MARBA-3410 file (N, C-alpha, C, O; in Angstrom, 1 decimal):
244
12.7,3.3,1.3,11.9,2.6,2.2,11.4,3.5,3.3,12.1,4.3,3.9 ~ 10.1,3.3,3.7,9.5,4.1,4.8,10.2,3.7,6.1,10.5,2.5,6.3 ~ 10.5,4.7,7.0,11.1,4.4,8.2,10.1,4.2,9.3,9.4,5.1,9.7 ~ 10.0,3.0,9.8,9.1,2.6,10.8,9.7,2.8,12.2,10.8,2.3,12.5 ~ 9.1,3.7,13.0,9.5,3.9,14.4,8.3,3.8,15.3,7.2,3.7,14.8
8.5,3.7,16.6,7.3,3.7,17.5,6.4,4.9,17.2,5.2,4.8,17.3 ~ 7.0,6.0,17.0,6.3,7.3,16.7,5.5,7.2,15.4,4.3,7.5,15.4 ~ 6.2,6.8,14.3,5.5,6.7,13.0,4.4,5.6,13.0,3.4,5.8,12.4 ~ 4.6,4.5,13.7,3.5,3.5,13.9,2.3,4.1,14.6,1.2,3.9,14.2 ~ 2.6,4.9,15.7,1.5,5.5,16.4,0.7,6.5,15.5,-0.5,6.5,15.6
1.4,7.3,14.7,0.8,8.2,13.8,-0.1,7.4,12.8,-1.3,7.8,12.6 ~ 0.4,6.4,12.3,-0.3,5.6,11.3,-1.5,4.9,11.9,-2.6,5.0,11.3 ~ -1.4,4.4,13.1,-2.6,3.8,13.7,-3.7,4.8,14.0,-4.8,4.6,13.8 ~ -3.3,6.0,14.4,-4.2,7.1,14.7,-4.9,7.5,13.4,-6.1,7.7,13.4 ~ -4.2,7.7,12.3,-4.7,8.1,11.0,-5.7,7.0,10.5,-6.7,7.3,9.9
-5.4,5.8,10.7,-6.2,4.7,10.3,-7.6,4.7,11.0,-8.6,4.5,10.4 ~ -7.5,5.0,12.3,-8.8,5.1,13.1,-9.6,6.3,12.7,-10.8,6.3,12.8 ~ -8.9,7.4,12.3,-9.6,8.7,12.1,-10.3,8.7,10.7,-11.3,9.4,10.6 ~ -9.7,8.1,9.7,-10.2,8.2,8.4,-10.8,6.8,7.9,-10.7,5.8,8.6 ~ -11.4,6.8,6.7,-11.9,5.6,6.1,-11.0,5.1,5.1,-11.4,4.3,4.2
-9.8,5.5,5.1,-8.8,5.1,4.0,-8.8,3.6,3.7,-8.9,3.2,2.5 ~ -8.6,2.8,4.7,-8.4,1.4,4.4,-9.6,0.7,4.0,-9.6,-0.3,3.3 ~ -10.8,1.1,4.5,-12.0,0.6,4.0,-12.2,0.9,2.5,-12.7,0.1,1.8 ~ -11.8,2.2,2.2,-12.0,2.6,0.8,-11.0,1.8,-0.1,-11.3,1.5,-1.3 ~ -9.8,1.5,0.4,-8.8,0.8,-0.4,-9.3,-0.7,-0.6,-9.2,-1.3,-1.6
-9.9,-1.3,0.5,-10.4,-2.6,0.4,-11.6,-2.7,-0.7,-11.7,-3.6,-1.4 ~ -12.4,-1.7,-0.7,-13.5,-1.6,-1.6,-13.0,-1.5,-3.1,-13.6,-2.0,-4.0 ~ -11.8,-0.9,-3.2,-11.2,-0.8,-4.6,-10.7,-2.2,-5.0,-10.8,-2.5,-6.2 ~ -10.2,-3.0,-4.1,-9.6,-4.3,-4.4,-10.6,-5.4,-4.5,-10.5,-6.3,-5.3 ~ -11.6,-5.4,-3.6,-12.5,-6.5,-3.5,-13.2,-7.0,-4.8,-13.4,-8.3,-4.9
-13.6,-6.2,-5.7,-14.2,-6.7,-6.9,-13.4,-7.7,-7.7,-13.9,-8.4,-8.6 ~ -12.1,-7.7,-7.4,-11.1,-8.5,-8.2,-10.7,-9.8,-7.5,-9.9,-10.6,-7.9 ~ -11.3,-10.0,-6.3,-11.0,-11.2,-5.5,-12.2,-12.1,-5.4,-13.3,-11.7,-5.6 ~ -11.9,-13.4,-5.2,-13.0,-14.4,-5.1,-12.9,-15.0,-3.7,-11.8,-15.1,-3.1 ~ -14.0,-15.5,-3.2,-14.1,-16.1,-1.9,-13.2,-17.2,-1.6,-12.7,-17.4,-0.4
-12.9,-18.0,-2.6,-12.1,-19.3,-2.4,-10.6,-19.1,-2.7,-9.9,-20.1,-2.8 ~ -10.1,-17.9,-2.8,-8.7,-17.7,-3.2,-7.8,-17.4,-2.1,-8.2,-16.9,-1.0 ~ -6.5,-17.6,-2.4,-5.4,-17.3,-1.5,-4.7,-16.0,-2.0,-4.4,-15.9,-3.2 ~ -4.5,-15.1,-1.1,-3.9,-13.8,-1.4,-2.6,-13.6,-0.6,-2.6,-13.8,0.6 ~ -1.6,-13.2,-1.3,-0.3,-12.8,-0.7,-0.2,-11.3,-0.7,-0.4,-10.7,-1.8
0.1,-10.7,0.4,0.3,-9.2,0.5,1.8,-9.0,0.7,2.4,-9.3,1.8 ~ 2.5,-8.5,-0.3,4.0,-8.3,-0.3,4.3,-6.9,0.2,3.8,-5.9,-0.3 ~ 5.2,-6.8,1.2,5.5,-5.6,1.8,4.3,-5.0,2.5,3.9,-3.9,2.3 ~ 3.7,-5.8,3.4,2.3,-5.5,4.0,2.3,-4.3,4.9,1.3,-3.7,5.2 ~ 3.5,-3.9,5.5,3.5,-2.9,6.5,2.6,-3.3,7.7,2.7,-4.4,8.2
1.8,-2.4,8.1,0.9,-2.7,9.3,-0.3,-3.5,8.9,-1.1,-4.0,9.7 ~ -0.5,-3.8,7.6,-1.4,-4.8,7.1,-2.9,-4.4,7.3,-3.7,-5.3,7.4 ~ -3.2,-3.2,7.4,-4.6,-2.8,7.7,-5.6,-3.2,6.5,-6.8,-3.5,6.8 ~ -5.1,-3.2,5.3,-6.0,-3.6,4.2,-6.3,-5.1,4.3,-7.4,-5.5,3.9 ~ -5.4,-5.9,4.8,-5.6,-7.3,5.0,-6.7,-7.5,6.0,-7.5,-8.5,5.9
-6.7,-6.7,7.1,-7.8,-6.9,8.1,-9.1,-6.7,7.4,-10.1,-7.4,7.8 ~ -9.2,-5.7,6.5,-10.5,-5.4,5.8,-10.8,-6.5,4.8,-12.0,-6.8,4.6 ~ -9.8,-7.1,4.1,-10.1,-8.0,3.1,-10.3,-9.4,3.6,-11.0,-10.2,2.9 ~ -9.8,-9.8,4.7,-9.8,-11.2,5.2,-11.2,-11.8,5.2,-11.2,-13.0,4.8 ~ -12.3,-11.2,5.5,-13.6,-11.9,5.5,-14.0,-12.3,4.1,-15.0,-13.1,4.0
-13.4,-11.8,3.1,-13.9,-12.0,1.7,-13.0,-13.0,0.9,-13.3,-13.2,-0.3 ~ -12.0,-13.5,1.5,-11.1,-14.5,0.8,-10.9,-15.7,1.7,-11.2,-15.7,2.9 ~ -10.3,-16.7,1.1,-10.0,-18.0,1.9,-8.8,-17.8,2.8,-8.9,-18.1,4.0 ~ -7.7,-17.2,2.3,-6.5,-17.1,3.1,-5.7,-15.9,2.7,-5.6,-15.6,1.5 ~ -5.1,-15.2,3.6,-4.1,-14.1,3.3,-2.8,-14.4,4.0,-2.8,-14.8,5.2
-1.7,-14.3,3.3,-0.4,-14.4,3.9,0.3,-13.0,3.7,0.4,-12.6,2.6 ~ 0.7,-12.4,4.8,1.2,-11.0,4.7,2.7,-11.1,5.0,3.2,-11.7,6.0 ~ 3.5,-10.5,4.1,5.0,-10.5,4.2,5.6,-9.1,4.4,5.2,-8.2,3.8 ~ 6.5,-9.1,5.4,7.3,-7.8,5.6,8.6,-8.2,6.3,8.6,-9.2,7.0 ~ 9.6,-7.4,6.1,10.9,-7.7,6.8,11.0,-6.9,8.1,11.9,-7.1,8.9
10.1,-6.0,8.4,10.2,-5.1,9.6,9.4,-5.7,10.7,8.2,-5.8,10.7 ~ 10.1,-6.2,11.7,9.5,-6.9,12.9,8.5,-6.0,13.6,7.5,-6.5,14.2 ~ 8.8,-4.7,13.7,7.9,-3.8,14.4,6.5,-3.8,13.9,5.6,-3.9,14.7 ~ 6.4,-3.7,12.6,5.0,-3.7,12.0,4.4,-5.1,12.1,3.2,-5.2,12.2 ~ 5.2,-6.1,11.9,4.6,-7.5,12.0,4.0,-7.8,13.4,3.0,-8.4,13.5
4.7,-7.3,14.4,4.1,-7.4,15.8,2.8,-6.7,15.9,1.9,-7.3,16.5 ~ 2.7,-5.5,15.4,1.5,-4.8,15.4,0.4,-5.5,14.6,-0.8,-5.5,15.1 ~ 0.7,-6.0,13.5,-0.3,-6.7,12.6,-0.8,-7.9,13.4,-2.0,-8.2,13.3 ~ 0.1,-8.7,14.0,-0.3,-9.8,14.8,-1.4,-9.5,15.8,-2.3,-10.2,16.1 ~ -1.1,-8.3,16.5,-2.1,-7.9,17.5,-3.5,-7.6,16.9,-4.5,-7.9,17.4
-3.4,-6.9,15.7,-4.7,-6.6,15.0,-5.4,-7.9,14.6,-6.6,-7.9,14.6 ~ -4.7,-8.9,14.1,-5.2,-10.1,13.7,-6.0,-10.8,14.9,-7.1,-11.3,14.7 ~ -5.4,-10.7,16.1,-6.0,-11.3,17.3,-7.2,-10.5,17.7,-8.3,-11.0,18.0 ~ -7.1,-9.1,17.7,-8.2,-8.3,18.1,-9.4,-8.5,17.2,-10.6,-8.6,17.7 ~ -9.2,-8.6,15.9,-10.3,-8.7,14.9,-10.7,-10.2,14.6,-11.6,-10.4,13.8
-9.9,-11.1,15.3,-10.2,-12.5,15.1,-10.2,-12.9,13.6,-11.0,-13.6,13.1 ~ -9.1,-12.5,12.9,-8.9,-12.8,11.5,-8.1,-14.1,11.4,-6.9,-14.0,11.2 ~ -8.7,-15.2,11.6,-8.0,-16.5,11.7,-7.4,-16.9,10.4,-6.6,-17.8,10.4 ~ -7.8,-16.3,9.3,-7.3,-16.7,8.0,-6.1,-15.8,7.5,-5.8,-15.8,6.3 ~ -5.6,-15.0,8.4,-4.4,-14.2,8.1,-3.2,-14.7,8.8,-3.2,-14.9,10.0
-2.1,-15.0,8.0,-0.8,-15.4,8.6,0.2,-14.4,8.3,0.1,-13.7,7.2 ~ 1.2,-14.2,9.1,2.2,-13.1,9.0,3.5,-13.7,9.0,3.9,-14.6,9.7 ~ 4.4,-13.2,8.0,5.7,-13.8,7.8,6.7,-12.8,7.5,6.5,-11.8,6.8 ~ 7.9,-13.0,8.0,9.1,-12.2,7.6,10.0,-12.9,6.7,11.2,-12.5,6.5 ~ 9.6,-14.0,6.1,10.5,-14.8,5.2,10.7,-14.0,3.9,10.0,-13.1,3.6
11.7,-14.4,3.2,12.1,-13.7,2.0,11.1,-14.1,0.9,11.2,-15.2,0.3 ~ 10.2,-13.3,0.5,9.1,-13.6,-0.4,9.7,-13.9,-1.8,9.1,-14.5,-2.6 ~ 10.9,-13.3,-2.1,11.5,-13.6,-3.4,11.8,-15.0,-3.7,12.0,-15.5,-4.8 ~ 11.9,-15.8,-2.6,12.2,-17.3,-2.7,10.9,-18.1,-2.8,11.0,-19.3,-2.7 ~ 9.7,-17.5,-2.8,8.5,-18.2,-2.9,8.4,-19.0,-4.2,8.9,-18.6,-5.2
7.8,-20.2,-4.1,7.6,-21.0,-5.4,6.8,-20.3,-6.4,6.0,-19.5,-6.1 ~ 6.9,-20.8,-7.6,6.1,-20.3,-8.7,4.6,-20.6,-8.4,4.3,-21.7,-7.9 ~ 3.7,-19.7,-8.8,2.3,-19.9,-8.6,1.9,-20.4,-7.3,1.1,-21.3,-7.1 ~ 2.4,-19.8,-6.2,2.1,-20.3,-4.9,0.9,-19.6,-4.2,0.6,-19.9,-3.1 ~ 0.3,-18.6,-4.9,-0.9,-18.0,-4.5,-1.8,-17.7,-5.7,-1.3,-17.7,-6.8
-3.1,-17.4,-5.4,-3.9,-17.1,-6.5,-3.7,-15.7,-7.0,-3.5,-15.4,-8.2 ~ -3.8,-14.7,-6.0,-3.6,-13.3,-6.3,-2.5,-12.8,-5.4,-2.3,-13.2,-4.3 ~ -1.7,-11.8,-6.0,-0.7,-11.2,-5.2,-1.0,-9.7,-5.2,-1.2,-9.1,-6.2 ~ -0.9,-9.1,-4.0,-1.2,-7.7,-3.7,0.1,-7.0,-3.3,0.8,-7.5,-2.4 ~ 0.4,-5.9,-3.9,1.5,-5.0,-3.4,1.0,-3.6,-3.3,0.7,-3.0,-4.3
1.0,-3.1,-2.1,0.5,-1.8,-1.8,1.7,-0.8,-1.5,2.3,-0.9,-0.5 ~ 1.9,0.1,-2.5,2.9,1.1,-2.4,4.3,0.5,-2.0,5.0,0.9,-1.1 ~ 4.5,-0.7,-2.6,5.8,-1.4,-2.3,6.7,-1.5,-3.5,6.3,-2.0,-4.6 ~ 7.9,-1.0,-3.4,8.9,-1.1,-4.5,8.4,-0.5,-5.8,7.5,0.3,-5.9 ~ 9.0,-1.0,-6.9,8.7,-0.5,-8.2,8.5,-1.7,-9.1,9.0,-2.8,-8.9
7.7,-1.5,-10.1,7.4,-2.6,-11.1,8.7,-3.0,-11.8,8.9,-4.2,-12.1 ~ 9.6,-2.0,-12.0,10.9,-2.3,-12.6,11.6,-3.4,-11.9,12.3,-4.3,-12.5 ~ 11.6,-3.3,-10.5,12.4,-4.2,-9.7,11.7,-5.6,-9.5,12.3,-6.6,-9.6 ~ 10.3,-5.5,-9.4,9.7,-6.7,-8.8,8.6,-7.3,-9.7,8.1,-8.4,-9.3 ~ 8.1,-6.7,-10.7,7.0,-7.2,-11.5,7.2,-8.7,-12.0,6.3,-9.5,-11.9
8.4,-9.0,-12.4,8.7,-10.3,-12.9,8.5,-11.3,-11.9,7.9,-12.4,-12.1 ~ 8.9,-11.1,-10.6,8.7,-12.0,-9.5,7.2,-12.0,-9.1,6.7,-13.1,-8.8 ~ 6.6,-10.9,-9.1,5.1,-10.9,-8.8,4.4,-11.8,-9.7,3.6,-12.6,-9.3 ~ 4.7,-11.7,-11.0,4.0,-12.5,-12.0,4.4,-14.0,-11.9,3.5,-14.9,-12.1 ~ 5.6,-14.3,-11.5,6.0,-15.7,-11.3,5.3,-16.3,-10.1,4.9,-17.5,-10.2
5.0,-15.6,-9.0,4.5,-16.1,-7.8,2.9,-16.3,-7.9,2.4,-17.2,-7.3 ~ 2.3,-15.4,-8.6,0.8,-15.4,-8.7,0.3,-16.3,-9.8,0.9,-16.3,-10.9 ~ -0.7,-17.1,-9.4,-1.3,-18.0,-10.5,-2.3,-17.2,-11.3,-2.3,-17.4,-12.5 ~ -3.1,-16.3,-10.7,-4.2,-15.7,-11.4,-3.9,-14.3,-11.8,-4.2,-13.9,-13.0 ~ -3.4,-13.4,-10.9,-3.3,-12.0,-11.2,-2.4,-11.3,-10.1,-2.1,-11.8,-9.0
-1.9,-10.2,-10.6,-1.1,-9.3,-9.7,-1.9,-8.0,-9.5,-2.4,-7.4,-10.5 ~ -2.1,-7.6,-8.3,-2.8,-6.3,-8.0,-1.8,-5.4,-7.3,-1.3,-5.6,-6.3 ~ -1.6,-4.2,-8.0,-0.6,-3.3,-7.5,-1.3,-2.0,-7.2,-1.9,-1.3,-8.0 ~ -1.3,-1.6,-5.9,-2.0,-0.4,-5.4,-0.9,0.7,-5.2,0.0,0.5,-4.4 ~ -1.1,1.8,-5.9,-0.1,2.9,-5.8,-0.8,4.2,-5.5,-1.9,4.4,-5.8
0.0,5.1,-4.8,-0.5,6.4,-4.6,0.2,7.4,-5.4,1.3,7.2,-5.9 ~ -0.4,8.5,-5.7,0.2,9.5,-6.6,0.2,10.8,-5.8,-0.8,11.4,-5.4 ~ 1.4,11.4,-5.7,1.7,12.7,-5.2,1.1,12.9,-3.8,0.4,13.8,-3.5 ~ 1.4,11.9,-2.9,1.0,12.1,-1.5,2.0,13.1,-0.9,3.2,12.9,-0.9 ~ 1.5,14.1,-0.3,2.4,15.2,0.3,3.1,14.6,1.5,4.1,15.3,1.9
2.7,13.5,2.1,3.4,13.0,3.2,4.5,12.0,2.8,5.1,11.4,3.7 ~ 4.8,11.8,1.5,5.8,10.9,1.1,6.8,11.4,0.2,7.5,10.7,-0.5 ~ 6.9,12.8,0.1,7.8,13.4,-0.8,9.3,13.0,-0.5,10.1,12.8,-1.5 ~ 9.6,12.8,0.7,10.9,12.5,1.1,11.4,11.1,0.6,12.6,10.9,0.3 ~ 10.4,10.2,0.5,10.8,8.8,0.1,10.7,8.5,-1.3,11.3,7.6,-1.8
9.9,9.3,-2.1,9.7,8.9,-3.5,10.2,9.9,-4.5,10.0,9.8,-5.7 ~ 10.9,10.9,-4.0,11.5,11.9,-4.9,12.4,11.3,-5.9,13.3,10.5,-5.5 ~ 12.2,11.6,-7.1,13.1,11.1,-8.2,12.9,9.6,-8.5,13.8,9.0,-9.2 ~ 11.8,9.0,-8.1,11.5,7.6,-8.4,10.2,7.5,-9.1,9.2,7.1,-8.5 ~ 10.1,7.9,-10.4,8.8,8.0,-11.1,8.0,6.7,-11.1,6.8,6.7,-11.2
8.7,5.5,-11.2,8.0,4.3,-11.3,7.3,3.9,-10.0,6.6,2.9,-10.0 ~ 7.6,4.6,-9.0,6.8,4.4,-7.7,5.5,5.0,-7.7,4.6,4.7,-6.9 ~ 5.2,6.0,-8.6,4.0,6.7,-8.7,3.0,6.0,-9.6,3.3,5.1,-10.4 ~ 1.7,6.5,-9.5,0.7,6.0,-10.4,1.1,6.2,-11.9,1.0,5.3,-12.7 ~ 1.5,7.5,-12.2,1.8,7.8,-13.6,3.0,7.0,-14.1,3.1,6.5,-15.2
4.0,6.8,-13.2,5.2,6.0,-13.6,4.9,4.6,-13.8,5.4,4.0,-14.7 ~ 4.0,4.0,-13.0,3.6,2.6,-13.2,2.9,2.4,-14.5,3.1,1.5,-15.2 ~ 2.0,3.3,-14.8,1.2,3.2,-16.0,2.1,3.3,-17.2,1.9,2.6,-18.2 ~ 3.0,4.2,-17.2,4.0,4.4,-18.3,4.8,3.1,-18.5,5.0,2.7,-19.6 ~ 5.2,2.6,-17.4,6.1,1.4,-17.5,5.3,0.2,-18.1,5.8,-0.5,-19.0
4.1,0.0,-17.7,3.3,-1.1,-18.3,3.0,-0.9,-19.7,3.1,-1.8,-20.5 ~ 2.7,0.3,-20.1,2.5,0.6,-21.5,3.7,0.4,-22.4,3.7,-0.1,-23.5 ~ 4.8,0.9,-21.9,6.1,0.8,-22.6,6.5,-0.6,-22.8,7.1,-1.0,-23.9 ~ 6.2,-1.5,-21.9,6.5,-2.9,-22.0,5.4,-3.8,-22.5,5.5,-5.0,-22.5 ~ 4.3,-3.1,-23.0,3.2,-3.8,-23.7,2.6,-4.9,-22.8,2.3,-6.0,-23.2
2.4,-4.5,-21.5,1.8,-5.4,-20.5,0.3,-5.0,-20.4,0.0,-3.9,-19.9 ~ -0.6,-5.9,-20.7,-2.0,-5.6,-20.6,-2.4,-5.3,-19.1,-2.0,-6.1,-18.3 ~ -3.2,-4.3,-18.9,-3.6,-4.1,-17.5,-5.0,-3.3,-17.5,-5.4,-2.7,-18.5 ~ -5.6,-3.4,-16.3,-6.8,-2.6,-16.1,-6.4,-1.7,-14.9,-5.6,-2.0,-14.0 ~ -7.0,-0.5,-14.9,-6.7,0.5,-13.8,-8.0,1.1,-13.3,-8.8,1.6,-14.1
-8.1,1.1,-12.0,-9.2,1.8,-11.4,-8.6,2.7,-10.3,-7.7,2.4,-9.6 ~ -9.3,3.9,-10.1,-8.7,4.9,-9.2,-9.8,5.5,-8.3,-11.0,5.5,-8.6 ~ -9.3,6.0,-7.2,-10.2,6.7,-6.3,-9.3,7.8,-5.5,-8.1,7.6,-5.4 ~ -10.0,8.8,-5.1,-9.3,9.8,-4.2,-9.7,9.5,-2.8,-10.9,9.3,-2.5 ~ -8.7,9.4,-1.9,-8.9,9.1,-0.5,-8.1,9.9,0.4,-7.0,10.3,0.1
-8.7,10.3,1.5,-7.9,11.1,2.5,-7.3,10.2,3.6,-8.0,9.4,4.2 ~ -6.0,10.3,3.8,-5.3,9.6,4.8,-4.5,10.6,5.6,-3.3,10.5,5.6 ~ -5.2,11.6,6.2,-4.5,12.7,6.9,-4.1,12.3,8.3,-4.4,11.2,8.7 ~ -3.5,13.2,9.0,-3.0,13.0,10.3,-3.6,13.8,11.4,-3.5,15.0,11.4 ~ -4.4,13.2,12.3,-4.8,13.9,13.5,-3.6,14.1,14.5,-2.8,13.2,14.6
-3.6,15.3,15.1,-2.4,15.6,16.0,-2.9,16.2,17.3,-3.9,16.9,17.4 ~ -2.1,15.9,18.3,-2.5,16.3,19.7,-2.0,17.6,20.1,-2.6,18.2,21.1 ~ -1.0,18.2,19.4,-0.5,19.4,19.8,0.3,20.1,18.7,0.6,19.4,17.7 ~ 0.6,21.3,18.8,1.5,22.0,17.8,2.9,21.4,17.7,3.5,21.3,16.7 ~ 3.4,21.0,18.9,4.7,20.4,19.0,4.7,19.1,18.2,5.7,18.8,17.5
3.6,18.3,18.4,3.6,17.0,17.6,3.4,17.3,16.1,4.0,16.6,15.3 ~ 2.7,18.3,15.8,2.5,18.7,14.3,3.9,19.0,13.7,4.2,18.6,12.6 ~ 4.7,19.8,14.5,6.1,20.1,14.0,6.9,18.9,13.8,7.6,18.7,12.8 ~ 6.8,17.9,14.8,7.6,16.7,14.7,7.2,15.9,13.5,8.0,15.2,12.8 ~ 5.9,15.8,13.2,5.3,15.1,12.1,5.8,15.6,10.8,6.3,14.8,9.9
5.8,16.9,10.6,6.2,17.5,9.4,7.7,17.3,9.2,8.2,17.0,8.1 ~ 8.5,17.4,10.3,9.9,17.2,10.2,10.3,15.8,9.8,11.2,15.5,9.0 ~ 9.5,14.8,10.4,9.8,13.4,10.1,9.6,13.1,8.6,10.4,12.4,8.0 ~ 8.5,13.7,8.1,8.2,13.4,6.7,8.8,14.3,5.7,8.7,14.1,4.5 ~ 9.4,15.4,6.2,10.0,16.4,5.3,9.0,16.9,4.3,9.3,17.1,3.1
7.7,17.1,4.8,6.6,17.5,3.9,6.8,18.8,3.2,6.5,19.0,2.0 ~ 7.4,19.8,3.9,7.4,21.2,3.5,8.7,21.6,2.7,8.8,22.7,2.4 ~ 9.5,20.6,2.4,10.8,21.0,1.7,11.6,22.0,2.4,12.0,21.8,3.5 ~ 11.9,23.1,1.8,12.7,24.1,2.4,11.9,25.2,3.1,12.4,26.1,3.7 ~ 10.5,25.1,3.1,9.7,26.0,3.7,9.7,25.9,5.2,9.7,24.7,5.7
9.8,26.9,6.0,9.9,26.8,7.5,8.6,26.1,8.0,7.5,26.3,7.5 ~ 8.8,25.2,8.9,7.7,24.3,9.4,6.6,25.1,9.9,5.4,24.8,9.6 ~ 6.8,26.2,10.7,5.7,26.9,11.3,4.9,27.6,10.3,3.7,27.7,10.4 ~ 5.5,28.1,9.2,4.8,28.7,8.1,3.9,27.7,7.4,2.8,28.0,7.0 ~ 4.5,26.5,7.2,3.7,25.5,6.6,2.5,25.1,7.4,1.4,25.0,6.8
2.7,25.0,8.7,1.5,24.6,9.5,0.5,25.7,9.6,-0.7,25.4,9.6 ~ 0.9,27.0,9.5,0.0,28.1,9.5,-0.9,28.0,8.3,-2.1,28.4,8.4 ~ -0.4,27.5,7.2,-1.2,27.4,5.9,-2.0,26.1,5.9,-3.1,26.2,5.3 ~ -1.6,25.0,6.5,-2.2,23.8,6.2,-2.9,23.1,7.4,-3.7,22.2,7.2 ~ -2.6,23.5,8.6,-3.2,22.9,9.8,-4.6,23.2,9.9,-5.0,24.4,9.8
-5.5,22.2,10.1,-6.9,22.4,10.2,-7.4,22.0,11.6,-6.7,21.3,12.3 ~ -8.6,22.5,12.0,-9.2,22.0,13.3,-9.4,20.5,13.1,-9.9,20.0,12.1 ~ -9.2,19.7,14.2,-9.4,18.3,14.2,-10.8,17.9,14.7,-11.6,18.8,15.1 ~ -11.1,16.7,14.8,-12.3,16.1,15.3,-12.0,15.0,16.3,-10.8,14.6,16.5 ~ -13.0,14.4,16.9,-12.9,13.3,17.8,-11.8,13.5,18.9,-11.1,12.6,19.3
-11.8,14.8,19.4,-10.9,15.1,20.5,-9.5,15.5,20.1,-8.7,15.9,21.0 ~ -9.2,15.5,18.8,-7.9,16.0,18.4,-8.0,17.5,18.0,-8.9,17.8,17.2 ~ -7.1,18.3,18.5,-7.3,19.7,18.2,-6.8,20.1,16.8,-7.2,21.1,16.3 ~ -6.0,19.3,16.2,-5.4,19.6,14.9,-5.4,18.5,13.9,-5.5,17.3,14.3 ~ -5.4,18.8,12.6,-5.5,17.8,11.6,-4.7,18.3,10.3,-4.9,19.5,9.9
-3.9,17.5,9.7,-3.3,17.7,8.4,-3.9,16.8,7.4,-3.7,15.6,7.5 ~ -4.7,17.3,6.5,-5.3,16.5,5.5,-4.3,16.0,4.5,-3.2,16.6,4.3 ~ -4.6,14.9,3.9,-3.7,14.3,2.9,-4.6,13.5,1.9,-4.5,12.3,1.8 ~ -5.3,14.2,1.1,-6.1,13.6,0.0,-5.3,13.3,-1.2,-4.6,14.1,-1.7 ~ -5.3,12.0,-1.6,-4.4,11.6,-2.6,-5.1,10.6,-3.6,-6.1,10.0,-3.2
-4.6,10.6,-4.8,-5.1,9.6,-5.7,-4.5,8.2,-5.5,-3.3,8.1,-5.3 ~ -5.4,7.3,-5.4,-4.9,5.9,-5.2,-5.4,5.1,-6.5,-6.6,5.2,-6.8 ~ -4.5,4.4,-7.1,-4.9,3.6,-8.3,-4.5,2.2,-8.1,-3.4,1.8,-7.6 ~ -5.4,1.3,-8.5,-5.1,-0.1,-8.5,-4.9,-0.6,-9.9,-5.7,-0.4,-10.8 ~ -3.7,-1.2,-10.2,-3.4,-1.8,-11.4,-3.7,-3.3,-11.3,-3.1,-4.0,-10.5
-4.5,-3.8,-12.2,-4.9,-5.2,-12.3,-4.2,-5.9,-13.5,-4.5,-5.5,-14.6 ~ -3.3,-6.8,-13.2,-2.6,-7.5,-14.3,-2.9,-8.9,-14.3,-2.5,-9.7,-13.4 ~ -3.7,-9.3,-15.2,-4.2,-10.7,-15.3,-3.2,-11.6,-16.0,-2.7,-11.3,-17.0 ~ -3.0,-12.8,-15.4,-2.0,-13.7,-16.0,-2.6,-14.3,-17.3,-1.9,-14.5,-18.2 ~ -3.9,-14.4,-17.3,-4.6,-14.9,-18.5,-4.3,-14.0,-19.7,-4.1,-14.5,-20.9
-4.3,-12.7,-19.5,-4.0,-11.7,-20.6,-2.6,-11.7,-21.1,-2.2,-11.1,-22.1 ~ -1.7,-12.4,-20.3,-0.3,-12.5,-20.7,0.0,-13.8,-21.5,1.2,-14.0,-21.9 ~ -1.0,-14.6,-21.7,-0.7,-15.9,-22.4,-0.8,-15.6,-23.9,-1.7,-14.9,-24.4 ~ 0.0,-16.3,-24.7,0.0,-16.2,-26.1,-1.1,-17.2,-26.6,-1.8,-17.9,-25.8 ~ -1.2,-17.3,-27.9,-2.3,-18.2,-28.5,-2.1,-19.6,-28.2,-3.0,-20.4,-28.4
-0.9,-20.1,-27.8,-0.6,-21.4,-27.5,-0.7,-21.7,-26.0,-0.5,-22.8,-25.6 ~ -1.1,-20.7,-25.3,-1.2,-20.9,-23.8,0.1,-20.7,-23.0,0.1,-21.0,-21.8 ~ 1.1,-20.2,-23.7,2.4,-20.0,-23.0,2.4,-18.5,-22.5,1.9,-17.6,-23.2 ~ 3.1,-18.3,-21.4,3.2,-17.0,-20.9,4.2,-16.1,-21.7,5.3,-16.5,-21.9 ~ 3.7,-15.0,-22.2,4.6,-14.1,-22.9,5.5,-13.4,-21.9,5.1,-13.0,-20.8
6.8,-13.2,-22.3,7.7,-12.5,-21.5,7.8,-11.0,-22.0,7.9,-10.8,-23.2 ~ 7.8,-10.1,-21.1,7.9,-8.7,-21.5,9.3,-8.2,-21.5,9.6,-7.1,-21.8 ~ 10.2,-9.1,-21.0,11.6,-8.7,-20.9,12.3,-8.9,-22.3,12.0,-9.8,-23.0 ~ 13.1,-7.9,-22.6,13.8,-8.0,-23.9,15.0,-8.9,-23.8,15.7,-9.2,-24.8
END
């Protein structure tokens, strides 16, 4: 699980303002949503994609267990006047069957752990947004292939689950105010492995924009997996189980 601190939240907020990442992610998801539907975002984090998607759906309910990020999301909801977003720290695993039209999970957990519950809760479809080989997340996803784009795709194919996949490359890099902050950022994410931090920064740190002297780029593949409940029905209209 990603470690949310006041510092990491501040970095995330700054990266969101600096890049077009969340607008690009919303553009990836929007073709699969309808104006009159209810969307649940599971493990929403700071919920920036929900801020972008809200004008295009009837209702969004965002779930997370981390109070720090939910407080920040509530502020964003007020700032942007997104009256159709509600925020909850309730246990989403206890949600009733088919309690939303579409369910969205952005870089949250693994299909192995949660896909069965995702499919139970969603009436229409499950939308799973994953990143592949983000250099800012090596510390958290090492040794967990089902968390990656390739791992998710393999899992779905092995379990004969029909899906559609669309991908885009998007930059969600980090603007930085000083070399000291750059060192703290690399240390927090353990981006450089065993390489000395200063050597890593000498190779990767770029000039920044918008008043920031430094920038660490983070261009990564983002893939959206669309799993339609209709495609899981057998010829009698019963839902097929992929569990053995």
